[in-house]
mmCIF file of the N, C-alpha and C atoms, coordinates in Angstrom:
data_MODEL
# 
_entry.id   MODEL 
# 
loop_
_atom_site.group_PDB 
_atom_site.id 
_atom_site.type_symbol 
_atom_site.label_atom_id 
_atom_site.label_alt_id 
_atom_site.label_comp_id 
_atom_site.label_asym_id 
_atom_site.label_entity_id 
_atom_site.label_seq_id 
_atom_site.pdbx_PDB_ins_code 
_atom_site.Cartn_x 
_atom_site.Cartn_y 
_atom_site.Cartn_z 
_atom_site.occupancy 
_atom_site.B_iso_or_equiv 
_atom_site.pdbx_formal_charge 
_atom_site.auth_seq_id 
_atom_site.auth_comp_id 
_atom_site.auth_asym_id 
_atom_site.auth_atom_id 
_atom_site.pdbx_PDB_model_num 
ATOM 1   N N  . MET A 1 1  ? -123.056 -95.593  -33.369 1.00 0.00 ? 1  MET A N  1 
ATOM 2   C CA . MET A 1 1  ? -122.017 -96.246  -32.605 1.00 0.00 ? 1  MET A CA 1 
ATOM 3   C C  . MET A 1 1  ? -122.169 -97.765  -32.735 1.00 0.00 ? 1  MET A C  1 
ATOM 4   N N  . VAL A 1 2  ? -121.093 -98.448  -32.881 1.00 0.00 ? 2  VAL A N  1 
ATOM 5   C CA . VAL A 1 2  ? -121.103 -99.896  -33.050 1.00 0.00 ? 2  VAL A CA 1 
ATOM 6   C C  . VAL A 1 2  ? -121.083 -100.551 -31.667 1.00 0.00 ? 2  VAL A C  1 
ATOM 7   N N  . SER A 1 3  ? -122.019 -101.470 -31.459 1.00 0.00 ? 3  SER A N  1 
ATOM 8   C CA . SER A 1 3  ? -122.044 -102.170 -30.170 1.00 0.00 ? 3  SER A CA 1 
ATOM 9   C C  . SER A 1 3  ? -121.203 -103.436 -30.266 1.00 0.00 ? 3  SER A C  1 
ATOM 10  N N  . ALA A 1 4  ? -120.585 -103.763 -29.170 1.00 0.00 ? 4  ALA A N  1 
ATOM 11  C CA . ALA A 1 4  ? -119.734 -104.949 -29.121 1.00 0.00 ? 4  ALA A CA 1 
ATOM 12  C C  . ALA A 1 4  ? -120.588 -106.190 -28.888 1.00 0.00 ? 4  ALA A C  1 
ATOM 13  N N  . VAL A 1 5  ? -120.167 -107.284 -29.487 1.00 0.00 ? 5  VAL A N  1 
ATOM 14  C CA . VAL A 1 5  ? -120.850 -108.561 -29.292 1.00 0.00 ? 5  VAL A CA 1 
ATOM 15  C C  . VAL A 1 5  ? -120.342 -109.163 -27.984 1.00 0.00 ? 5  VAL A C  1 
ATOM 16  N N  . ASP A 1 6  ? -121.255 -109.662 -27.189 1.00 0.00 ? 6  ASP A N  1 
ATOM 17  C CA . ASP A 1 6  ? -120.870 -110.307 -25.942 1.00 0.00 ? 6  ASP A CA 1 
ATOM 18  C C  . ASP A 1 6  ? -119.957 -111.491 -26.248 1.00 0.00 ? 6  ASP A C  1 
ATOM 19  N N  . ARG A 1 7  ? -118.843 -111.572 -25.547 1.00 0.00 ? 7  ARG A N  1 
ATOM 20  C CA . ARG A 1 7  ? -117.857 -112.632 -25.799 1.00 0.00 ? 7  ARG A CA 1 
ATOM 21  C C  . ARG A 1 7  ? -118.459 -114.007 -25.548 1.00 0.00 ? 7  ARG A C  1 
ATOM 22  N N  . ASN A 1 8  ? -119.245 -114.139 -24.502 1.00 0.00 ? 8  ASN A N  1 
ATOM 23  C CA . ASN A 1 8  ? -119.859 -115.417 -24.174 1.00 0.00 ? 8  ASN A CA 1 
ATOM 24  C C  . ASN A 1 8  ? -120.806 -115.870 -25.287 1.00 0.00 ? 8  ASN A C  1 
ATOM 25  N N  . THR A 1 9  ? -121.574 -114.956 -25.832 1.00 0.00 ? 9  THR A N  1 
ATOM 26  C CA . THR A 1 9  ? -122.493 -115.267 -26.932 1.00 0.00 ? 9  THR A CA 1 
ATOM 27  C C  . THR A 1 9  ? -121.729 -115.728 -28.164 1.00 0.00 ? 9  THR A C  1 
ATOM 28  N N  . ALA A 1 10 ? -120.647 -115.044 -28.478 1.00 0.00 ? 10 ALA A N  1 
ATOM 29  C CA . ALA A 1 10 ? -119.844 -115.409 -29.649 1.00 0.00 ? 10 ALA A CA 1 
ATOM 30  C C  . ALA A 1 10 ? -119.215 -116.793 -29.473 1.00 0.00 ? 10 ALA A C  1 
ATOM 31  N N  . LEU A 1 11 ? -118.725 -117.087 -28.282 1.00 0.00 ? 11 LEU A N  1 
ATOM 32  C CA . LEU A 1 11 ? -118.125 -118.399 -28.049 1.00 0.00 ? 11 LEU A CA 1 
ATOM 33  C C  . LEU A 1 11 ? -119.162 -119.511 -28.137 1.00 0.00 ? 11 LEU A C  1 
ATOM 34  N N  . TRP A 1 12 ? -120.352 -119.292 -27.591 1.00 0.00 ? 12 TRP A N  1 
ATOM 35  C CA . TRP A 1 12 ? -121.408 -120.313 -27.693 1.00 0.00 ? 12 TRP A CA 1 
ATOM 36  C C  . TRP A 1 12 ? -121.841 -120.513 -29.145 1.00 0.00 ? 12 TRP A C  1 
ATOM 37  N N  . ALA A 1 13 ? -121.862 -119.450 -29.926 1.00 0.00 ? 13 ALA A N  1 
ATOM 38  C CA . ALA A 1 13 ? -122.210 -119.584 -31.345 1.00 0.00 ? 13 ALA A CA 1 
ATOM 39  C C  . ALA A 1 13 ? -121.194 -120.464 -32.061 1.00 0.00 ? 13 ALA A C  1 
ATOM 40  N N  . LEU A 1 14 ? -119.906 -120.280 -31.754 1.00 0.00 ? 14 LEU A N  1 
ATOM 41  C CA . LEU A 1 14 ? -118.869 -121.113 -32.361 1.00 0.00 ? 14 LEU A CA 1 
ATOM 42  C C  . LEU A 1 14 ? -118.996 -122.570 -31.929 1.00 0.00 ? 14 LEU A C  1 
ATOM 43  N N  . VAL A 1 15 ? -119.264 -122.785 -30.644 1.00 0.00 ? 15 VAL A N  1 
ATOM 44  C CA . VAL A 1 15 ? -119.429 -124.148 -30.141 1.00 0.00 ? 15 VAL A CA 1 
ATOM 45  C C  . VAL A 1 15 ? -120.591 -124.832 -30.840 1.00 0.00 ? 15 VAL A C  1 
ATOM 46  N N  . LEU A 1 16 ? -121.715 -124.139 -30.967 1.00 0.00 ? 16 LEU A N  1 
ATOM 47  C CA . LEU A 1 16 ? -122.882 -124.727 -31.630 1.00 0.00 ? 16 LEU A CA 1 
ATOM 48  C C  . LEU A 1 16 ? -122.619 -124.997 -33.106 1.00 0.00 ? 16 LEU A C  1 
ATOM 49  N N  . PHE A 1 17 ? -121.941 -124.076 -33.773 1.00 0.00 ? 17 PHE A N  1 
ATOM 50  C CA . PHE A 1 17 ? -121.649 -124.254 -35.192 1.00 0.00 ? 17 PHE A CA 1 
ATOM 51  C C  . PHE A 1 17 ? -120.774 -125.489 -35.429 1.00 0.00 ? 17 PHE A C  1 
ATOM 52  N N  . PHE A 1 18 ? -119.667 -125.586 -34.695 1.00 0.00 ? 18 PHE A N  1 
ATOM 53  C CA . PHE A 1 18 ? -118.764 -126.714 -34.908 1.00 0.00 ? 18 PHE A CA 1 
ATOM 54  C C  . PHE A 1 18 ? -119.365 -128.016 -34.393 1.00 0.00 ? 18 PHE A C  1 
ATOM 55  N N  . GLY A 1 19 ? -120.117 -127.948 -33.307 1.00 0.00 ? 19 GLY A N  1 
ATOM 56  C CA . GLY A 1 19 ? -120.788 -129.145 -32.805 1.00 0.00 ? 19 GLY A CA 1 
ATOM 57  C C  . GLY A 1 19 ? -121.810 -129.674 -33.797 1.00 0.00 ? 19 GLY A C  1 
ATOM 58  N N  . ALA A 1 20 ? -122.576 -128.767 -34.391 1.00 0.00 ? 20 ALA A N  1 
ATOM 59  C CA . ALA A 1 20 ? -123.564 -129.178 -35.388 1.00 0.00 ? 20 ALA A CA 1 
ATOM 60  C C  . ALA A 1 20 ? -122.870 -129.737 -36.632 1.00 0.00 ? 20 ALA A C  1 
ATOM 61  N N  . SER A 1 21 ? -121.752 -129.151 -37.020 1.00 0.00 ? 21 SER A N  1 
ATOM 62  C CA . SER A 1 21 ? -121.002 -129.667 -38.169 1.00 0.00 ? 21 SER A CA 1 
ATOM 63  C C  . SER A 1 21 ? -120.544 -131.101 -37.926 1.00 0.00 ? 21 SER A C  1 
ATOM 64  N N  . ILE A 1 22 ? -120.037 -131.364 -36.731 1.00 0.00 ? 22 ILE A N  1 
ATOM 65  C CA . ILE A 1 22 ? -119.599 -132.718 -36.385 1.00 0.00 ? 22 ILE A CA 1 
ATOM 66  C C  . ILE A 1 22 ? -120.788 -133.671 -36.357 1.00 0.00 ? 22 ILE A C  1 
ATOM 67  N N  . MET A 1 23 ? -121.913 -133.205 -35.795 1.00 0.00 ? 23 MET A N  1 
ATOM 68  C CA . MET A 1 23 ? -123.115 -134.041 -35.716 1.00 0.00 ? 23 MET A CA 1 
ATOM 69  C C  . MET A 1 23 ? -123.610 -134.426 -37.115 1.00 0.00 ? 23 MET A C  1 
ATOM 70  N N  . PHE A 1 24 ? -123.687 -133.447 -38.019 1.00 0.00 ? 24 PHE A N  1 
ATOM 71  C CA . PHE A 1 24 ? -124.178 -133.733 -39.364 1.00 0.00 ? 24 PHE A CA 1 
ATOM 72  C C  . PHE A 1 24 ? -123.209 -134.623 -40.139 1.00 0.00 ? 24 PHE A C  1 
ATOM 73  N N  . ALA A 1 25 ? -121.910 -134.447 -39.935 1.00 0.00 ? 25 ALA A N  1 
ATOM 74  C CA . ALA A 1 25 ? -120.926 -135.317 -40.593 1.00 0.00 ? 25 ALA A CA 1 
ATOM 75  C C  . ALA A 1 25 ? -121.032 -136.751 -40.077 1.00 0.00 ? 25 ALA A C  1 
ATOM 76  N N  . ALA A 1 26 ? -121.261 -136.898 -38.775 1.00 0.00 ? 26 ALA A N  1 
ATOM 77  C CA . ALA A 1 26 ? -121.412 -138.244 -38.204 1.00 0.00 ? 26 ALA A CA 1 
ATOM 78  C C  . ALA A 1 26 ? -122.664 -138.925 -38.746 1.00 0.00 ? 26 ALA A C  1 
ATOM 79  N N  . ILE A 1 27 ? -123.739 -138.173 -38.898 1.00 0.00 ? 27 ILE A N  1 
ATOM 80  C CA . ILE A 1 27 ? -124.965 -138.743 -39.462 1.00 0.00 ? 27 ILE A CA 1 
ATOM 81  C C  . ILE A 1 27 ? -124.737 -139.149 -40.916 1.00 0.00 ? 27 ILE A C  1 
ATOM 82  N N  . LYS A 1 28 ? -124.030 -138.307 -41.662 1.00 0.00 ? 28 LYS A N  1 
ATOM 83  C CA . LYS A 1 28 ? -123.748 -138.636 -43.063 1.00 0.00 ? 28 LYS A CA 1 
ATOM 84  C C  . LYS A 1 28 ? -122.896 -139.904 -43.163 1.00 0.00 ? 28 LYS A C  1 
ATOM 85  N N  . ASN A 1 29 ? -121.893 -140.018 -42.290 1.00 0.00 ? 29 ASN A N  1 
ATOM 86  C CA . ASN A 1 29 ? -121.047 -141.222 -42.297 1.00 0.00 ? 29 ASN A CA 1 
ATOM 87  C C  . ASN A 1 29 ? -121.836 -142.461 -41.878 1.00 0.00 ? 29 ASN A C  1 
ATOM 88  N N  . ALA A 1 30 ? -122.744 -142.310 -40.927 1.00 0.00 ? 30 ALA A N  1 
ATOM 89  C CA . ALA A 1 30 ? -123.530 -143.449 -40.450 1.00 0.00 ? 30 ALA A CA 1 
ATOM 90  C C  . ALA A 1 30 ? -124.538 -143.922 -41.496 1.00 0.00 ? 30 ALA A C  1 
ATOM 91  N N  . THR A 1 31 ? -124.959 -143.030 -42.371 1.00 0.00 ? 31 THR A N  1 
ATOM 92  C CA . THR A 1 31 ? -125.973 -143.379 -43.366 1.00 0.00 ? 31 THR A CA 1 
ATOM 93  C C  . THR A 1 31 ? -125.397 -143.428 -44.781 1.00 0.00 ? 31 THR A C  1 
ATOM 94  N N  . GLU A 1 32 ? -124.084 -143.646 -44.911 1.00 0.00 ? 32 GLU A N  1 
ATOM 95  C CA . GLU A 1 32 ? -123.484 -143.629 -46.246 1.00 0.00 ? 32 GLU A CA 1 
ATOM 96  C C  . GLU A 1 32 ? -123.943 -144.799 -47.118 1.00 0.00 ? 32 GLU A C  1 
ATOM 97  N N  . ASP A 1 33 ? -124.380 -145.901 -46.515 1.00 0.00 ? 33 ASP A N  1 
ATOM 98  C CA . ASP A 1 33 ? -124.860 -147.049 -47.291 1.00 0.00 ? 33 ASP A CA 1 
ATOM 99  C C  . ASP A 1 33 ? -126.335 -146.914 -47.652 1.00 0.00 ? 33 ASP A C  1 
ATOM 100 N N  . GLU A 1 34 ? -127.006 -145.951 -47.061 1.00 0.00 ? 34 GLU A N  1 
ATOM 101 C CA . GLU A 1 34 ? -128.429 -145.717 -47.336 1.00 0.00 ? 34 GLU A CA 1 
ATOM 102 C C  . GLU A 1 34 ? -128.555 -144.698 -48.468 1.00 0.00 ? 34 GLU A C  1 
ATOM 103 N N  . GLY A 1 35 ? -129.784 -144.430 -48.857 1.00 0.00 ? 35 GLY A N  1 
ATOM 104 C CA . GLY A 1 35 ? -130.029 -143.448 -49.896 1.00 0.00 ? 35 GLY A CA 1 
ATOM 105 C C  . GLY A 1 35 ? -129.860 -142.028 -49.376 1.00 0.00 ? 35 GLY A C  1 
ATOM 106 N N  . ALA A 1 36 ? -129.841 -141.111 -50.315 1.00 0.00 ? 36 ALA A N  1 
ATOM 107 C CA . ALA A 1 36 ? -129.680 -139.700 -49.955 1.00 0.00 ? 36 ALA A CA 1 
ATOM 108 C C  . ALA A 1 36 ? -130.875 -139.197 -49.150 1.00 0.00 ? 36 ALA A C  1 
ATOM 109 N N  . GLY A 1 37 ? -132.054 -139.738 -49.432 1.00 0.00 ? 37 GLY A N  1 
ATOM 110 C CA . GLY A 1 37 ? -133.252 -139.316 -48.706 1.00 0.00 ? 37 GLY A CA 1 
ATOM 111 C C  . GLY A 1 37 ? -133.199 -139.684 -47.236 1.00 0.00 ? 37 GLY A C  1 
ATOM 112 N N  . VAL A 1 38 ? -132.639 -140.852 -46.935 1.00 0.00 ? 38 VAL A N  1 
ATOM 113 C CA . VAL A 1 38 ? -132.519 -141.294 -45.540 1.00 0.00 ? 38 VAL A CA 1 
ATOM 114 C C  . VAL A 1 38 ? -131.543 -140.385 -44.794 1.00 0.00 ? 38 VAL A C  1 
ATOM 115 N N  . ALA A 1 39 ? -130.424 -140.083 -45.412 1.00 0.00 ? 39 ALA A N  1 
ATOM 116 C CA . ALA A 1 39 ? -129.433 -139.205 -44.780 1.00 0.00 ? 39 ALA A CA 1 
ATOM 117 C C  . ALA A 1 39 ? -130.020 -137.812 -44.561 1.00 0.00 ? 39 ALA A C  1 
ATOM 118 N N  . LEU A 1 40 ? -130.729 -137.304 -45.561 1.00 0.00 ? 40 LEU A N  1 
ATOM 119 C CA . LEU A 1 40 ? -131.332 -135.977 -45.443 1.00 0.00 ? 40 LEU A CA 1 
ATOM 120 C C  . LEU A 1 40 ? -132.402 -135.947 -44.354 1.00 0.00 ? 40 LEU A C  1 
ATOM 121 N N  . ALA A 1 41 ? -133.216 -136.993 -44.289 1.00 0.00 ? 41 ALA A N  1 
ATOM 122 C CA . ALA A 1 41 ? -134.257 -137.055 -43.258 1.00 0.00 ? 41 ALA A CA 1 
ATOM 123 C C  . ALA A 1 41 ? -133.644 -137.142 -41.865 1.00 0.00 ? 41 ALA A C  1 
ATOM 124 N N  . ALA A 1 42 ? -132.586 -137.926 -41.712 1.00 0.00 ? 42 ALA A N  1 
ATOM 125 C CA . ALA A 1 42 ? -131.916 -138.044 -40.412 1.00 0.00 ? 42 ALA A CA 1 
ATOM 126 C C  . ALA A 1 42 ? -131.284 -136.722 -40.003 1.00 0.00 ? 42 ALA A C  1 
ATOM 127 N N  . GLN A 1 43 ? -130.664 -136.026 -40.944 1.00 0.00 ? 43 GLN A N  1 
ATOM 128 C CA . GLN A 1 43 ? -130.060 -134.735 -40.643 1.00 0.00 ? 43 GLN A CA 1 
ATOM 129 C C  . GLN A 1 43 ? -131.117 -133.681 -40.342 1.00 0.00 ? 43 GLN A C  1 
ATOM 130 N N  . ALA A 1 44 ? -132.233 -133.714 -41.059 1.00 0.00 ? 44 ALA A N  1 
ATOM 131 C CA . ALA A 1 44 ? -133.311 -132.760 -40.786 1.00 0.00 ? 44 ALA A CA 1 
ATOM 132 C C  . ALA A 1 44 ? -133.904 -133.002 -39.401 1.00 0.00 ? 44 ALA A C  1 
ATOM 133 N N  . GLY A 1 45 ? -134.095 -134.272 -39.039 1.00 0.00 ? 45 GLY A N  1 
ATOM 134 C CA . GLY A 1 45 ? -134.603 -134.594 -37.714 1.00 0.00 ? 45 GLY A CA 1 
ATOM 135 C C  . GLY A 1 45 ? -133.651 -134.140 -36.617 1.00 0.00 ? 45 GLY A C  1 
ATOM 136 N N  . ALA A 1 46 ? -132.366 -134.380 -36.817 1.00 0.00 ? 46 ALA A N  1 
ATOM 137 C CA . ALA A 1 46 ? -131.367 -133.955 -35.833 1.00 0.00 ? 46 ALA A CA 1 
ATOM 138 C C  . ALA A 1 46 ? -131.318 -132.434 -35.734 1.00 0.00 ? 46 ALA A C  1 
ATOM 139 N N  . GLY A 1 47 ? -131.462 -131.765 -36.858 1.00 0.00 ? 47 GLY A N  1 
ATOM 140 C CA . GLY A 1 47 ? -131.475 -130.303 -36.855 1.00 0.00 ? 47 GLY A CA 1 
ATOM 141 C C  . GLY A 1 47 ? -132.667 -129.751 -36.100 1.00 0.00 ? 47 GLY A C  1 
ATOM 142 N N  . LEU A 1 48 ? -133.832 -130.363 -36.297 1.00 0.00 ? 48 LEU A N  1 
ATOM 143 C CA . LEU A 1 48 ? -135.020 -129.926 -35.566 1.00 0.00 ? 48 LEU A CA 1 
ATOM 144 C C  . LEU A 1 48 ? -134.873 -130.164 -34.066 1.00 0.00 ? 48 LEU A C  1 
ATOM 145 N N  . LEU A 1 49 ? -134.300 -131.304 -33.702 1.00 0.00 ? 49 LEU A N  1 
ATOM 146 C CA . LEU A 1 49 ? -134.052 -131.571 -32.278 1.00 0.00 ? 49 LEU A CA 1 
ATOM 147 C C  . LEU A 1 49 ? -133.070 -130.558 -31.686 1.00 0.00 ? 49 LEU A C  1 
ATOM 148 N N  . LEU A 1 50 ? -132.057 -130.204 -32.431 1.00 0.00 ? 50 LEU A N  1 
ATOM 149 C CA . LEU A 1 50 ? -131.080 -129.234 -31.961 1.00 0.00 ? 50 LEU A CA 1 
ATOM 150 C C  . LEU A 1 50 ? -131.720 -127.856 -31.768 1.00 0.00 ? 50 LEU A C  1 
ATOM 151 N N  . VAL A 1 51 ? -132.500 -127.420 -32.736 1.00 0.00 ? 51 VAL A N  1 
ATOM 152 C CA . VAL A 1 51 ? -133.178 -126.127 -32.617 1.00 0.00 ? 51 VAL A CA 1 
ATOM 153 C C  . VAL A 1 51 ? -134.159 -126.147 -31.445 1.00 0.00 ? 51 VAL A C  1 
ATOM 154 N N  . GLY A 1 52 ? -134.897 -127.238 -31.289 1.00 0.00 ? 52 GLY A N  1 
ATOM 155 C CA . GLY A 1 52 ? -135.818 -127.360 -30.160 1.00 0.00 ? 52 GLY A CA 1 
ATOM 156 C C  . GLY A 1 52 ? -135.104 -127.295 -28.826 1.00 0.00 ? 52 GLY A C  1 
ATOM 157 N N  . ALA A 1 53 ? -133.955 -127.958 -28.729 1.00 0.00 ? 53 ALA A N  1 
ATOM 158 C CA . ALA A 1 53 ? -133.184 -127.931 -27.484 1.00 0.00 ? 53 ALA A CA 1 
ATOM 159 C C  . ALA A 1 53 ? -132.668 -126.524 -27.186 1.00 0.00 ? 53 ALA A C  1 
ATOM 160 N N  . ILE A 1 54 ? -132.244 -125.815 -28.207 1.00 0.00 ? 54 ILE A N  1 
ATOM 161 C CA . ILE A 1 54 ? -131.766 -124.442 -28.012 1.00 0.00 ? 54 ILE A CA 1 
ATOM 162 C C  . ILE A 1 54 ? -132.905 -123.546 -27.550 1.00 0.00 ? 54 ILE A C  1 
ATOM 163 N N  . VAL A 1 55 ? -134.071 -123.690 -28.166 1.00 0.00 ? 55 VAL A N  1 
ATOM 164 C CA . VAL A 1 55 ? -135.228 -122.878 -27.781 1.00 0.00 ? 55 VAL A CA 1 
ATOM 165 C C  . VAL A 1 55 ? -135.612 -123.154 -26.327 1.00 0.00 ? 55 VAL A C  1 
ATOM 166 N N  . LEU A 1 56 ? -135.671 -124.416 -25.934 1.00 0.00 ? 56 LEU A N  1 
ATOM 167 C CA . LEU A 1 56 ? -136.006 -124.753 -24.547 1.00 0.00 ? 56 LEU A CA 1 
ATOM 168 C C  . LEU A 1 56 ? -134.968 -124.196 -23.578 1.00 0.00 ? 56 LEU A C  1 
ATOM 169 N N  . PHE A 1 57 ? -133.708 -124.301 -23.928 1.00 0.00 ? 57 PHE A N  1 
ATOM 170 C CA . PHE A 1 57 ? -132.636 -123.794 -23.056 1.00 0.00 ? 57 PHE A CA 1 
ATOM 171 C C  . PHE A 1 57 ? -132.748 -122.288 -22.861 1.00 0.00 ? 57 PHE A C  1 
ATOM 172 N N  . VAL A 1 58 ? -132.983 -121.572 -23.966 1.00 0.00 ? 58 VAL A N  1 
ATOM 173 C CA . VAL A 1 58 ? -133.064 -120.102 -23.882 1.00 0.00 ? 58 VAL A CA 1 
ATOM 174 C C  . VAL A 1 58 ? -134.300 -119.676 -23.097 1.00 0.00 ? 58 VAL A C  1 
ATOM 175 N N  . ARG A 1 59 ? -135.423 -120.344 -23.297 1.00 0.00 ? 59 ARG A N  1 
ATOM 176 C CA . ARG A 1 59 ? -136.636 -119.992 -22.572 1.00 0.00 ? 59 ARG A CA 1 
ATOM 177 C C  . ARG A 1 59 ? -136.505 -120.241 -21.078 1.00 0.00 ? 59 ARG A C  1 
ATOM 178 N N  . ARG A 1 60 ? -135.813 -121.295 -20.701 1.00 0.00 ? 60 ARG A N  1 
ATOM 179 C CA . ARG A 1 60 ? -135.654 -121.598 -19.265 1.00 0.00 ? 60 ARG A CA 1 
ATOM 180 C C  . ARG A 1 60 ? -134.680 -120.632 -18.590 1.00 0.00 ? 60 ARG A C  1 
ATOM 181 N N  . ARG A 1 61 ? -133.739 -120.085 -19.335 1.00 0.00 ? 61 ARG A N  1 
ATOM 182 C CA . ARG A 1 61 ? -132.786 -119.116 -18.758 1.00 0.00 ? 61 ARG A CA 1 
ATOM 183 C C  . ARG A 1 61 ? -133.421 -117.769 -18.508 1.00 0.00 ? 61 ARG A C  1 
ATOM 184 N N  . GLN A 1 62 ? -134.471 -117.444 -19.222 1.00 0.00 ? 62 GLN A N  1 
ATOM 185 C CA . GLN A 1 62 ? -135.089 -116.117 -19.088 1.00 0.00 ? 62 GLN A CA 1 
ATOM 186 C C  . GLN A 1 62 ? -136.085 -116.065 -17.978 1.00 0.00 ? 62 GLN A C  1 
# 
């Protein structure tokens, strides 16, 4: 039997996906005059902060 995905979970996944897309695009635009390594490092740092924030949020809810 196929289980249904919780609507709230699906909506939060969409919010995080599009929010992260906007965040990474803003970082790329802000670092367009810098080298590719600087942009990649800034995006990797932001990605790690985002994952850390999600982990902390989920742990505190449980």
